[in-house]
VOPAGU-2260 file (C-alpha; in pm, 1 decimal, decimal comma):
REM VOPAGU-2260
SITE   aa  ch    i         X         Y         Z
SITE  MET   A    0   -6226,7    -737,1   -3363,2
SITE  LYS   A    1   -6251,7    -980,8   -3159,5
SITE  PRO   A    2   -5958,1   -1204,7   -3261,7
SITE  PHE   A    3   -5789,0    -828,2   -3133,2
SITE  ILE   A    4   -5929,7    -797,8   -2848,8
SITE  TRP   A    5   -5838,6   -1150,2   -2673,0
SITE  LEU   A    6   -5472,5   -1150,3   -2808,0
SITE  LEU   A    7   -5465,0    -781,0   -2633,8
SITE  LEU   A    8   -5620,0    -906,7   -2332,7
SITE  LEU   A    9   -5395,7   -1230,5   -2304,5
SITE  ALA   A   10   -5103,8   -1010,2   -2363,0
SITE  LEU   A   11   -5211,4    -795,1   -2073,9
SITE  PHE   A   12   -5242,1   -1110,2   -1861,3
SITE  GLN   A   13   -4923,5   -1255,5   -1954,8
SITE  LEU   A   14   -4709,8    -879,6   -1870,5
SITE  PHE   A   15   -4941,9    -889,9   -1463,9
SITE  SER   A   16   -4814,9   -1242,8   -1451,9
SITE  ALA   A   17   -4462,5   -1140,8   -1531,0
SITE  VAL   A   18   -4467,4    -820,7   -1315,9
SITE  ALA   A   19   -4645,6   -1044,2   -1015,1
SITE  GLN   A   20   -4385,8   -1293,3   -1050,7
SITE  ALA   A   21   -4119,6   -1034,2   -1021,4
SITE  ASP   A   22   -4279,8    -930,6    -658,4
SITE  VAL   A   23   -4280,8   -1275,9    -526,7
SITE  PRO   A   24   -3929,2   -1535,8    -481,4
SITE  ASP   A   25   -3937,4   -1877,9    -585,3
SITE  TYR   A   26   -3853,1   -1986,3    -273,1
SITE  VAL   A   27   -3777,7   -2365,8    -382,1
SITE  LEU   A   28   -3571,8   -2236,5    -616,7
SITE  ALA   A   29   -3427,4   -2045,1    -372,8
SITE  TYR   A   30   -3410,6   -2327,6    -175,0
SITE  ARG   A   31   -3170,6   -2511,3    -518,3
SITE  LEU   A   32   -2935,4   -2180,1    -478,1
SITE  ALA   A   33   -2903,9   -2177,2    -100,7
SITE  VAL   A   34   -2754,8   -2576,7    -173,0
SITE  ALA   A   35   -2578,4   -2468,4    -396,7
SITE  SER   A   36   -2387,4   -2157,8    -158,1
SITE  TYR   A   37   -2349,0   -2406,2      66,9
SITE  CYS   A   38   -2183,6   -2624,2    -109,8
SITE  ALA   A   39   -1956,8   -2448,1    -314,2
SITE  TYR   A   40   -1812,1   -2380,5      43,5
SITE  ALA   A   41   -1621,7   -2683,6     -16,6
SITE  VAL   A   42   -1399,0   -2574,5    -275,6
SITE  ASN   A   43   -1012,2   -2591,5     -22,2
SITE  ASP   A   44    -742,0   -2615,4     -71,5
SITE  LEU   A   45    -690,5   -2937,6     172,8
SITE  ASP   A   46    -820,1   -3160,2     -71,5
SITE  ASP   A   47    -665,4   -3288,5    -394,2
SITE  ASP   A   48    -863,6   -3172,9    -636,5
SITE  HIS   A   49    -961,0   -2843,0    -501,6
SITE  GLY   A   50   -1274,3   -2995,0    -368,4
SITE  LYS   A   51   -1443,2   -3120,3    -670,9
SITE  GLU   A   52   -1556,4   -3447,2    -540,8
SITE  ARG   A   53   -1640,9   -3286,6    -225,4
SITE  ALA   A   54   -1882,7   -3041,4    -361,4
SITE  ARG   A   55   -2028,0   -3293,5    -615,5
SITE  ARG   A   56   -2091,5   -3519,3    -292,1
SITE  CYS   A   57   -2235,3   -3248,7    -151,6
SITE  LEU   A   58   -2508,6   -3144,8    -423,4
SITE  THR   A   59   -2635,7   -3547,8    -465,8
SITE  GLU   A   60   -2616,5   -3580,8     -64,0
SITE  ALA   A   61   -2829,9   -3251,4     -36,9
SITE  LYS   A   62   -3047,2   -3404,2    -308,5
SITE  LYS   A   63   -3118,2   -3722,3    -174,2
SITE  ARG   A   64   -3233,0   -3545,6     132,8
SITE  ASP   A   65   -3521,7   -3363,6     -15,0
SITE  PRO   A   66   -3537,1   -3500,4    -356,7
SITE  GLN   A   67   -3901,7   -3327,2    -404,4
SITE  ARG   A   68   -3730,1   -2998,9    -406,4
SITE  LEU   A   69   -3364,3   -3084,3    -438,0
SITE  TRP   A   70   -3492,4   -3278,6    -767,2
SITE  SER   A   71   -3195,7   -3110,1   -1005,6
SITE  LEU   A   72   -2904,7   -3137,8    -835,7
SITE  ASP   A   73   -2781,9   -3441,0    -892,5
SITE  ALA   A   74   -2474,6   -3379,8   -1063,5
SITE  GLN   A   75   -2188,8   -3671,1   -1244,3
SITE  SER   A   76   -1838,2   -3608,4   -1192,8
SITE  THR   A   77   -1788,7   -3465,3   -1499,3
SITE  ASP   A   78   -2073,9   -3173,2   -1408,9
SITE  VAL   A   79   -1860,8   -3009,2   -1179,9
SITE  GLU   A   80   -1584,0   -2746,8   -1215,8
SITE  THR   A   81   -1425,2   -2589,6    -858,4
SITE  TYR   A   82   -1201,3   -2339,9    -874,3
SITE  PHE   A   83   -1029,6   -2090,1    -608,7
SITE  ASP   A   84    -758,5   -1826,3    -750,9
SITE  PRO   A   85    -410,8   -1903,0    -636,1
SITE  ARG   A   86    -301,2   -1613,3    -581,3
SITE  HIS   A   87    -603,8   -1512,1    -342,6
SITE  SER   A   88    -775,4   -1836,9    -220,2
SITE  GLU   A   89   -1019,4   -1616,4    -119,6
SITE  ASN   A   90   -1146,3   -1609,3    -468,2
SITE  ALA   A   91   -1316,6   -1876,8    -575,3
SITE  TYR   A   92   -1662,3   -2054,7    -715,6
SITE  LEU   A   93   -1818,2   -2371,4    -805,5
SITE  LEU   A   94   -1982,8   -2426,1   -1128,2
SITE  ALA   A   95   -2252,4   -2718,7   -1188,0
SITE  ARG   A   96   -2418,4   -2813,1   -1484,6
SITE  THR   A   97   -2792,4   -2952,7   -1347,7
SITE  LYS   A   98   -3101,4   -3075,8   -1465,1
SITE  ASP   A   99   -3221,9   -2757,0   -1522,0
SITE  GLY   A  100   -2938,6   -2594,4   -1578,8
SITE  LEU   A  101   -2584,2   -2425,9   -1529,6
SITE  ILE   A  102   -2536,3   -2297,4   -1174,1
SITE  LEU   A  103   -2269,3   -2049,6   -1077,2
SITE  ALA   A  104   -2193,2   -1984,5    -728,2
SITE  PHE   A  105   -1935,3   -1828,5    -542,3
SITE  ARG   A  106   -1767,8   -1892,9    -230,4
SITE  GLY   A  107   -1791,6   -1694,6      64,9
SITE  THR   A  108   -1484,5   -1574,3     310,4
SITE  LEU   A  109   -1515,1   -1759,7     638,6
SITE  THR   A  110   -1544,3   -2114,4     506,2
SITE  PRO   A  111   -1582,3   -2447,7     709,4
SITE  PRO   A  112   -1361,2   -2665,9     866,8
SITE  ILE   A  113   -1232,1   -2906,6     576,1
SITE  ASP   A  114   -1158,9   -3288,7     724,8
SITE  PRO   A  115    -966,3   -3458,6     427,7
SITE  ASP   A  116   -1023,8   -3781,0     598,0
SITE  GLY   A  117   -1378,9   -3726,6     603,8
SITE  SER   A  118   -1451,3   -3841,5     992,3
SITE  ILE   A  119   -1691,6   -3729,1    1193,9
SITE  PHE   A  120   -1490,6   -3812,8    1515,3
SITE  HIS   A  121   -1156,1   -3694,7    1405,4
SITE  VAL   A  122   -1038,6   -3345,9    1303,0
SITE  ALA   A  123    -722,4   -3324,4    1182,4
SITE  ARG   A  124    -476,4   -3036,0    1340,1
SITE  LYS   A  125    -409,1   -2856,3     971,7
SITE  THR   A  126    -789,5   -2874,7     940,2
SITE  ILE   A  127    -850,9   -2648,9    1238,6
SITE  GLU   A  128    -518,1   -2387,9    1153,9
SITE  GLU   A  129    -656,3   -2369,7     817,1
SITE  HIS   A  130   -1005,1   -2258,3     958,6
SITE  ASN   A  131    -885,9   -2023,4    1181,6
SITE  LEU   A  132    -713,3   -1865,6     888,9
SITE  HIS   A  133    -993,8   -1821,2     748,5
SITE  VAL   A  134   -1127,1   -1699,7    1059,1
SITE  ALA   A  135    -891,1   -1397,2    1084,5
SITE  GLY   A  136    -908,6   -1341,3     728,2
SITE  PHE   A  137   -1349,3   -1317,1     839,4
SITE  GLN   A  138   -1263,9   -1064,7    1092,8
SITE  LYS   A  139    -997,4    -908,5     823,3
SITE  PHE   A  140   -1269,3    -872,4     606,5
SITE  VAL   A  141   -1479,1    -746,9     827,8
SITE  GLU   A  142   -1281,0    -489,6    1018,1
SITE  ASP   A  143   -1092,3    -337,9     702,7
SITE  TRP   A  144   -1508,8    -262,3     569,6
SITE  LEU   A  145   -1587,1     -85,3     908,7
SITE  ARG   A  146   -1248,4     125,4     912,1
SITE  ASP   A  147   -1353,9     191,3     527,9
SITE  VAL   A  148   -1004,7      43,7     441,6
SITE  ASN   A  149    -932,6      97,9       7,2
SITE  ALA   A  150   -1319,8     199,4      24,3
SITE  ALA   A  151   -1259,6     461,5    -266,8
SITE  ALA   A  152   -1497,8     371,2    -515,7
SITE  ASN   A  153   -1385,6     214,7    -882,6
SITE  ASN   A  154   -1624,9     327,8   -1123,5
SITE  GLY   A  155   -1898,2     331,0    -918,5
SITE  ARG   A  156   -1808,3     -60,4    -761,2
SITE  HIS   A  157   -1603,7    -137,7    -427,5
SITE  PRO   A  158   -1255,7    -201,5    -519,4
SITE  GLY   A  159   -1161,9    -527,5    -349,5
SITE  ILE   A  160   -1483,0    -696,0    -475,2
SITE  GLN   A  161   -1457,3    -531,7    -818,2
SITE  ALA   A  162   -1074,0    -715,8    -845,1
SITE  ALA   A  163   -1198,4   -1034,2    -689,4
SITE  TRP   A  164   -1441,4   -1014,4    -957,6
SITE  GLU   A  165   -1229,0    -958,8   -1238,5
SITE  ASP   A  166    -961,8   -1223,0   -1116,9
SITE  ILE   A  167   -1236,1   -1485,1   -1137,1
SITE  LEU   A  168   -1419,7   -1327,7   -1463,4
SITE  THR   A  169   -1058,0   -1405,3   -1637,1
SITE  HIS   A  170   -1070,7   -1824,9   -1582,8
SITE  LEU   A  171   -1423,2   -1797,3   -1692,2
SITE  ASP   A  172   -1374,0   -1617,1   -2005,7
SITE  ALA   A  173   -1067,8   -1838,6   -2103,6
SITE  LYS   A  174   -1138,8   -2112,6   -2390,1
SITE  CYS   A  175   -1205,8   -2465,7   -2271,2
SITE  GLY   A  176    -920,8   -2705,6   -2259,3
SITE  ARG   A  177    -942,7   -3092,1   -2246,2
SITE  GLU   A  178   -1044,8   -3128,0   -1883,9
SITE  PRO   A  179   -1350,1   -3400,1   -1865,9
SITE  GLN   A  180   -1501,4   -3099,0   -1639,3
SITE  PRO   A  181   -1771,9   -2846,9   -1757,7
SITE  CYS   A  182   -1569,7   -2506,1   -1855,1
SITE  PHE   A  183   -1805,0   -2210,1   -1831,5
SITE  ARG   A  184   -1764,1   -2111,3   -2197,5
SITE  ASP   A  185   -1883,8   -2427,9   -2327,9
SITE  SER   A  186   -2132,7   -2477,1   -2035,6
SITE  LEU   A  187   -2375,8   -2164,6   -2143,4
SITE  ALA   A  188   -2298,7   -2247,9   -2543,4
SITE  HIS   A  189   -2433,9   -2576,6   -2432,4
SITE  LEU   A  190   -2787,0   -2445,7   -2241,1
SITE  ASP   A  191   -3153,3   -2510,7   -2430,1
SITE  SER   A  192   -3309,0   -2272,8   -2332,3
SITE  GLU   A  193   -3626,7   -2472,5   -2530,9
SITE  LYS   A  194   -3610,5   -2699,2   -2247,9
SITE  GLY   A  195   -3603,3   -2424,6   -2003,0
SITE  GLU   A  196   -3241,6   -2464,8   -1909,3
SITE  LYS   A  197   -3100,2   -2080,9   -1701,0
SITE  LEU   A  198   -2814,7   -2009,6   -1612,1
SITE  PHE   A  199   -2792,4   -1905,8   -1189,9
SITE  ILE   A  200   -2602,1   -1697,2   -1014,4
SITE  THR   A  201   -2558,4   -1727,4    -658,3
SITE  GLY   A  202   -2351,7   -1667,7    -341,3
SITE  HIS   A  203   -2314,1   -1608,5       1,7
SITE  SER   A  204   -2174,5   -1342,2     166,2
SITE  LYS   A  205   -1874,0   -1205,4     -42,4
SITE  GLY   A  206   -1964,3   -1457,9    -257,7
SITE  GLY   A  207   -2305,9   -1294,0    -307,3
SITE  ALA   A  208   -2142,6    -970,2    -380,7
SITE  LEU   A  209   -1948,8   -1138,1    -632,3
SITE  ALA   A  210   -2290,7   -1261,2    -792,0
SITE  THR   A  211   -2384,9    -913,9    -862,4
SITE  LEU   A  212   -2168,8    -799,7   -1007,3
SITE  ALA   A  213   -2145,5   -1113,9   -1246,8
SITE  ALA   A  214   -2531,9   -1059,5   -1292,0
SITE  LEU   A  215   -2424,2    -717,0   -1435,4
SITE  ASP   A  216   -2144,5    -793,1   -1617,0
SITE  ILE   A  217   -2184,8   -1157,2   -1771,4
SITE  PRO   A  218   -2483,0   -1105,0   -2034,5
SITE  ASN   A  219   -2299,2    -828,1   -2253,6
SITE  LYS   A  220   -1940,9    -976,4   -2135,3
SITE  PHE   A  221   -2082,1   -1365,4   -2327,9
SITE  ASP   A  222   -2366,4   -1236,1   -2507,8
SITE  VAL   A  223   -2647,2   -1432,6   -2326,5
SITE  ALA   A  224   -2999,4   -1368,2   -2175,1
SITE  PRO   A  225   -2966,9   -1257,4   -1799,8
SITE  PRO   A  226   -2955,5   -1442,4   -1553,5
SITE  VAL   A  227   -3163,1   -1597,5   -1254,6
SITE  VAL   A  228   -3004,3   -1448,5    -959,4
SITE  TYR   A  229   -3021,5   -1512,7    -578,6
SITE  THR   A  230   -2787,5   -1420,2    -314,7
SITE  PHE   A  231   -2758,8   -1459,5      62,3
SITE  ALA   A  232   -2638,4   -1283,1     314,9
SITE  ALA   A  233   -2473,7   -1072,1      97,6
SITE  ALA   A  234   -2242,0    -774,7      98,6
SITE  LYS   A  235   -2253,2    -458,0     -94,6
SITE  ALA   A  236   -2073,1    -434,9    -378,8
SITE  LEU   A  237   -2208,4     -84,3    -569,8
SITE  THR   A  238   -2244,5     294,1    -443,2
SITE  LYS   A  239   -2539,9     431,7    -389,1
SITE  ARG   A  240   -2463,7     639,1    -724,9
SITE  GLN   A  241   -2410,7     327,8    -875,9
SITE  ALA   A  242   -2671,8     107,0    -800,5
SITE  ALA   A  243   -2908,1     371,6    -874,5
SITE  ASN   A  244   -2759,7     352,4   -1254,0
SITE  GLU   A  245   -2797,7     -88,4   -1253,3
SITE  ILE   A  246   -3187,1     -66,3   -1158,7
SITE  ALA   A  247   -3291,9    -214,5   -1472,7
SITE  ARG   A  248   -2977,6    -496,2   -1540,2
SITE  ALA   A  249   -3056,4    -582,1   -1206,5
SITE  SER   A  250   -3470,2    -672,7   -1169,5
SITE  LYS   A  251   -3360,6   -1008,7   -1169,0
SITE  ILE   A  252   -3177,9   -1022,1    -844,4
SITE  TRP   A  253   -3301,2   -1169,3    -490,6
SITE  ARG   A  254   -3148,3   -1077,1    -209,1
SITE  PHE   A  255   -3239,5   -1300,9      92,7
SITE  GLU   A  256   -3097,6   -1167,7     403,2
SITE  ARG   A  257   -3179,2   -1128,6     824,4
SITE  ALA   A  258   -3220,4    -839,7    1007,8
SITE  ASP   A  259   -2972,5    -902,7    1281,0
SITE  ASP   A  260   -2703,7   -1028,9     981,1
SITE  LEU   A  261   -2370,9    -762,6     986,7
SITE  VAL   A  262   -2237,7    -863,7     666,2
SITE  PRO   A  263   -2542,9    -679,5     456,4
SITE  ALA   A  264   -2449,7    -383,9     639,5
SITE  LEU   A  265   -2084,9    -404,8     470,2
SITE  ALA   A  266   -1952,3    -199,3     256,2
SITE  PRO   A  267   -2177,5      70,0     483,5
SITE  ASP   A  268   -2407,7     336,7     324,5
SITE  SER   A  269   -2415,6     699,8     401,0
SITE  THR   A  270   -2563,8     663,6     746,6
SITE  ALA   A  271   -2270,5     517,1     933,7
SITE  PHE   A  272   -1953,5     710,8     848,1
SITE  TYR   A  273   -1888,5    1029,3     716,8
SITE  TRP   A  274   -1726,6     928,5     382,2
SITE  PRO   A  275   -1770,1    1007,5      -1,1
SITE  TRP   A  276   -1822,6     656,0     -92,5
SITE  PRO   A  277   -2152,2     561,1      52,9
SITE  TYR   A  278   -2292,8     191,5     -87,3
SITE  ALA   A  279   -2586,2      53,5    -168,0
SITE  HIS   A  280   -2761,2    -308,0    -257,2
SITE  VAL   A  281   -2949,0    -362,4    -567,6
SITE  GLY   A  282   -3236,3    -581,2    -681,5
SITE  SER   A  283   -3527,8    -713,0    -443,8
SITE  LEU   A  284   -3488,7    -816,9     -91,1
SITE  ALA   A  285   -3674,4   -1059,2     139,3
SITE  LEU   A  286   -3598,8    -986,1     501,1
SITE  LEU   A  287   -3576,1   -1271,1     695,2
SITE  GLY   A  288   -3597,6   -1341,0    1052,8
SITE  ALA   A  289   -3848,3   -1359,3    1341,2
SITE  GLY   A  290   -4087,8   -1587,7    1161,0
SITE  ARG   A  291   -4187,4   -1368,8     901,7
SITE  THR   A  292   -4109,5   -1260,0     608,3
SITE  LYS   A  293   -4033,7    -891,1     455,2
SITE  LEU   A  294   -4059,9    -857,6      41,8
SITE  PHE   A  295   -3949,2    -542,4     -90,0
SITE  PRO   A  296   -3941,2    -462,8    -469,4
SITE  PRO   A  297   -3690,4    -226,7    -553,3
SITE  SER   A  298   -3768,7     107,4    -477,5
SITE  PRO   A  299   -3813,4     391,2    -736,3
SITE  ASN   A  300   -3487,3     516,8    -723,7
SITE  GLY   A  301   -3312,8     180,5    -712,1
SITE  ILE   A  302   -3202,9     261,6    -321,4
SITE  TYR   A  303   -3341,6      76,1     -34,1
SITE  ASP   A  304   -3326,3     385,2     311,0
SITE  PRO   A  305   -3034,9     351,0     493,7
SITE  ASN   A  306   -3028,0     207,3     814,6
SITE  ASP   A  307   -2638,3      49,9     858,5
SITE  GLN   A  308   -2561,3     298,9    1170,3
SITE  ASP   A  309   -2864,5     167,8    1393,5
SITE  ARG   A  310   -2807,1    -190,8    1261,0
SITE  ILE   A  311   -2458,6    -272,4    1271,7
SITE  HIS   A  312   -2410,3     -55,5    1622,1
SITE  SER   A  313   -2724,9    -321,6    1780,7
SITE  ILE   A  314   -2572,5    -633,1    1556,8
SITE  LEU   A  315   -2196,4    -616,0    1733,8
SITE  PHE   A  316   -2259,3    -444,4    2063,6
SITE  ASP   A  317   -2579,3    -704,9    2105,0
SITE  ALA   A  318   -2335,9   -1053,3    2021,0
SITE  ALA   A  319   -2028,5    -860,7    2245,9
SITE  THR   A  320   -2283,2    -857,1    2511,9
SITE  SER   A  321   -2320,9   -1253,8    2478,2
SITE  ALA   A  322   -1875,0   -1262,6    2564,7
SITE  PRO   A  323   -1711,6   -1281,4    2885,8
SITE  ILE   A  324   -1706,5    -965,3    3092,2
SITE  ASN   A  325   -1315,0    -823,2    3037,1
SITE  VAL   A  326   -1162,0    -523,0    2971,6
SITE  LEU   A  327   -1261,9    -472,5    2621,7
SITE  ALA   A  328   -1626,0    -448,2    2771,3
SITE  SER   A  329   -1585,4     -89,9    2837,0
SITE  LEU   A  330   -1422,6     -12,4    2527,6
SITE  ALA   A  331   -1684,5    -197,6    2316,7
SITE  ALA   A  332   -1975,3      59,2    2392,0
SITE  PHE   A  333   -1730,8     358,3    2181,1
SITE  ASP   A  334   -1530,9     102,6    1903,6
SITE  LEU   A  335   -1694,2     -42,5    1667,5
SITE  ILE   A  336   -1360,8    -298,1    1583,2
SITE  GLY   A  337   -1337,9    -336,1    1971,4
SITE  ALA   A  338   -1659,1    -475,9    1986,7
SITE  LEU   A  339   -1612,5    -688,0    1705,1
SITE  LYS   A  340   -1280,5    -841,3    1830,4
SITE  LYS   A  341   -1448,3    -913,9    2174,7
SITE  VAL   A  342   -1707,5   -1150,0    1946,8
SITE  ILE   A  343   -1460,9   -1333,0    1739,5
SITE  ASN   A  344   -1265,5   -1366,0    2078,6
SITE  GLY   A  345   -1550,9   -1404,6    2288,0
SITE  GLY   A  346   -1600,5   -1755,6    2315,2
SITE  GLU   A  347   -1826,4   -1981,1    2188,4
SITE  PRO   A  348   -2173,9   -1862,2    2287,8
SITE  ALA   A  349   -2036,0   -1465,1    2123,3
SITE  CYS   A  350   -1948,0   -1625,6    1812,1
SITE  ARG   A  351   -2233,0   -1859,4    1788,5
SITE  LYS   A  352   -2465,5   -1550,7    1806,1
SITE  PHE   A  353   -2268,4   -1384,4    1471,5
SITE  ILE   A  354   -2193,7   -1688,4    1272,4
SITE  ASP   A  355   -2571,6   -1832,7    1334,2
SITE  ALA   A  356   -2676,1   -1523,2    1200,7
SITE  HIS   A  357   -2502,4   -1512,4     920,1
SITE  PHE   A  358   -2522,3   -1848,1     790,7
SITE  ALA   A  359   -2889,9   -1885,2     939,8
SITE  VAL   A  360   -3045,3   -1746,0     628,3
SITE  PHE   A  361   -2952,4   -2086,6     446,6
SITE  SER   A  362   -3204,1   -2283,0     756,8
SITE  ASP   A  363   -3464,2   -1968,2     692,6
SITE  VAL   A  364   -3523,4   -2006,5     303,7
SITE  ARG   A  365   -3534,2   -2350,2     375,0
SITE  GLU   A  366   -3855,4   -2344,6     541,3
SITE  LEU   A  367   -3953,8   -2134,2     335,2
SITE  ALA   A  368   -3912,4   -2351,2      57,4
SITE  ARG   A  369   -4063,5   -2648,7     296,7
SITE  ASN   A  370   -4417,1   -2412,5     399,5
SITE  GLY   A  371   -4301,1   -2376,9     736,5
SITE  ASP   A  372   -4204,5   -2700,0     784,4
SITE  SER   A  373   -3875,1   -2656,3    1026,7
SITE  SER   A  374   -3810,8   -3037,5    1022,5
SITE  GLY   A  375   -3647,0   -3234,0     847,0
SITE  PRO   A  376   -3308,8   -3191,0     659,1
SITE  GLY   A  377   -3113,7   -2990,8     896,5
SITE  PHE   A  378   -2755,1   -3046,0     748,9
SITE  PHE   A  379   -2692,8   -2656,2     718,7
SITE  VAL   A  380   -2697,3   -2636,5    1078,7
SITE  ASP   A  381   -2571,7   -2994,8    1172,2
SITE  ASP   A  382   -2367,8   -3156,2     881,7
SITE  LEU   A  383   -2403,3   -3344,9     559,3
SITE  THR   A  384   -2277,7   -3682,3     582,0
SITE  ASP   A  385   -2231,8   -3968,4     310,4
SITE  GLY   A  386   -2410,8   -4319,0     323,2
SITE  ASN   A  387   -2116,4   -4411,0     504,4
SITE  ASN   A  388   -2117,9   -4177,9     800,7
SITE  ASP   A  389   -1822,3   -3996,1     646,1
SITE  LYS   A  390   -1849,1   -3608,1     674,5
SITE  ILE   A  391   -1892,7   -3376,9     351,0
SITE  LEU   A  392   -1923,0   -3033,5     517,2
SITE  TRP   A  393   -1958,3   -2954,5     839,7
SITE  GLY   A  394   -2275,0   -2759,7     997,6
SITE  TYR   A  395   -2270,5   -2381,0    1088,6
SITE  GLY   A  396   -2417,5   -2505,9    1441,7
SITE  GLN   A  397   -2057,4   -2683,0    1472,1
SITE  TRP   A  398   -1800,3   -2413,1    1368,6
SITE  CYS   A  399   -1780,3   -2215,0    1671,4
SITE  LYS   A  400   -1707,8   -2572,7    1904,1
SITE  LEU   A  401   -1366,3   -2590,7    1679,5
SITE  LEU   A  402   -1166,0   -2231,9    1748,4
SITE  LYS   A  403    -873,7   -2127,2    1837,8
SITE  PHE   A  404    -973,0   -1741,7    1899,8
SITE  ILE   A  405    -784,0   -1486,4    1776,6
SITE  ASP   A  406    -567,7   -1266,6    1971,1
């Protein structure tokens, strides 16, 4: 009888431990995946190899800055694949074999300046022009969702995000070629669960929305165990009704976002506008900002209390007040699109207020992983350079200085 009781107690302990672990994210893991999401922004169409070597250097150099926490990110060239859809270059990902498994990191829409010359002091004209095109694309990305353009749900999913995911999935599902780089199917097959290797899926902004759909579809599509999924400042990909249906499959998703960031409020929920397709997030939420972190496990019905109307208005109008006073100021009080344009076109202070809120989630997660220590490697904000002082990626704190603001 005693052995049975001990086995029962052990089983209950393991069960409660698993539940407890699900209630709190692994902040060091979140830091590693935040770095992977940041390095996914190295995928580009200016480098001859579409950013493969830049992304590898990004992972490796980040690991050098904080080897205690980022030890697994030391990647060789044959460990990295970068891809963007040639028809829709905004759909892109970074795939990396690491020492603890396989990371699939989806790139966001607003990409940093990429200088193929790697110089800190020189920014090529084409680099700035390309960056401004991405800013224009990001503005349209936000505008379309604020206006509810093409938001009619497709089987409970946002049609734009679903279309992007289907394009990428086609590539992920392709048979492996002879190229000396990882192929998704082959890399999945070589994961060694006995060594604790796992599939990690991550992404920032639109990349976070893509990561959400990937997390729901990949286990059945590729016959693998559910991945570990951490997203950062993710947009919504599911309608409210579909999100409620995905409680079980979304149980391993952790979302990290800031309360002052606009993008997680897109596509809007039922409070923001009057339409038949309100959207909602899935998984657990780590809400960051103001020197504290609030953790929200999934609600019983899978849906958080909607509040996008207040969030969108307060963020846009607060940021718009940082822009120079002009005729748009009066319009912005009544027009969300006008407020958005005022922010995007309003000079560096307004830009910084908007961009920093969207990307500061990376810095917040790094600080959490370092137990509140905000010193040390600040490459998310400043930049990431290698030992030769060649710039790998610009930090988000530098982007707004380079903008030629859009008319």
